[in-house]
N, C-alpha and C positions, 0 to 999 in steps of 0.2 A: 504494500499500500504506499502511496505517495500521496503526501498533501501538496495540491497544485499550488502555482503560484497565485491563482485567482483566490484560492483559501487563505493562504498567507495574506494576500491583501485584504480579504474581509474581517479577517482577526483584527488586523490593525485599524481597521475603520470601526468596529463594535468597541474595541479596547477605547480608541480615540472619543467616540460619542459616550462611554461610559464615564470618560474622564471631565468632557465637557458637556455640560447638562444644557446647555442653550442650544437654540434652534440654529443650525449650521448648514450653510449652503455647500454644495458639490465641489467648488472650486476650493474653497477653505480646506474641507477634508481631504482633497486630494493632496493640496500643498503641505497640512500638517501631517499627512501618514506617509507621504513621498509613494503615493500611489498615481500612476498617470492618469490623467483626468477621464480618457476613453474608458480605462478600466474601472476608475471609481463610479462613474455612472452607470455602468453595467451591474456593479456589484451591489451598488446602493439599490437598484431596483430589484433584485433577486432577493436581498435582505427586506425589503418592505414586501414584496411579494409573501413573504414567509411570517410577517408580523413581528419579526426581529428588531425592525426599525420602524418609524414612520416616515412618511413623505406628505410635505405641507406644499401646496402650490402656490404660485403668485409671486409678485415683486419682492414680498418678504418671506418668502416659502425656505423650505429647506428640508433638513432632517435633524431627526431625534429618535431616541429609543422608543420602540414601541411596548417593550417590557421593563420590567425592573432588572437589574444588573443580575440579583439572586435568581432569575428565572431564565437566564440565558447561559447556556452552556456551550463549551466548545463544539461539542456533536452537533448542535442546533447550527452553528455558523457552518461547518464542514458539510452538514446535510444539505443547507441552502444552496452551497455552491458545487459540490461534488456528488452528492446523492448519498444513498446509504454506504455503510463502510463494508465491502466483501473484499476477502482475500483471495479469492477463487472464482473464475468466472460461472463457475457451475452453481453458485449461491444465488445468481440471479438470471441465469438460462441454462437449463439442465441440457439443451441440446450444443453448448459450448464446452461440456465437461470433455476433457482429455481423457477420462477412463472409459473403458467399455461398458457402456449402460446397460446391457444385458447382464453383465455380472454385477454392475454396481459399483459406485467410488468408494473406496475404502479411505479416502481423504475428506471426502464430504462433511461427515460429523466433526471432523477434527477444525476444518475451515470455519465451520458455522460457529462453533465453539468458541474459537479464538476471535473471531469477528464479532461475536456479542461480548466478549469480555473487553475488549477495545473500545466496542461502543458504550459500555456501561461506565469506563472509566473515564471516557470524555466526558459521558453526561454528567458525572459527578464534579468536573471542573467548571465553576461558575465565574462569571466575569467579576465576582466579589471575590473569588478566592486570593488568598497571598500566595503568590506563587511560589515563594520561598520555603512555603511549607509542603510543597507537593513531594519532597524527599522522604516525608511521613506517610504518604500514601503507597500502598503496597500495590505494585506493577508487576 
């Protein structure tokens, strides 16, 4: 699994909006997070579509969080930009499994369990989490 650059940018954007409670326009967000404007606008639309942030139109419009930081997890942001976590193609498309489908995939359950564990851990990391204490979370 690889976190895409888009997800990295989305995490920066959400983190910025957590720190900055005011309504902020896309240009300011782009500049503050060092996310290219074109990517920032696309990511902001995706995050707004999932309710993570809110979009306000008009001359004085902009963006702000759509939920409390304690309600937003790293998984929420990752899922908004990349979709669900899957370690193997067979978890979302059986026809793409590399194993013989007549015999059954011996790795399916392992990949499913690992994917679920990663998802669970990412769900527990909220945007209010003090990241310095993450060393205490069992991974």
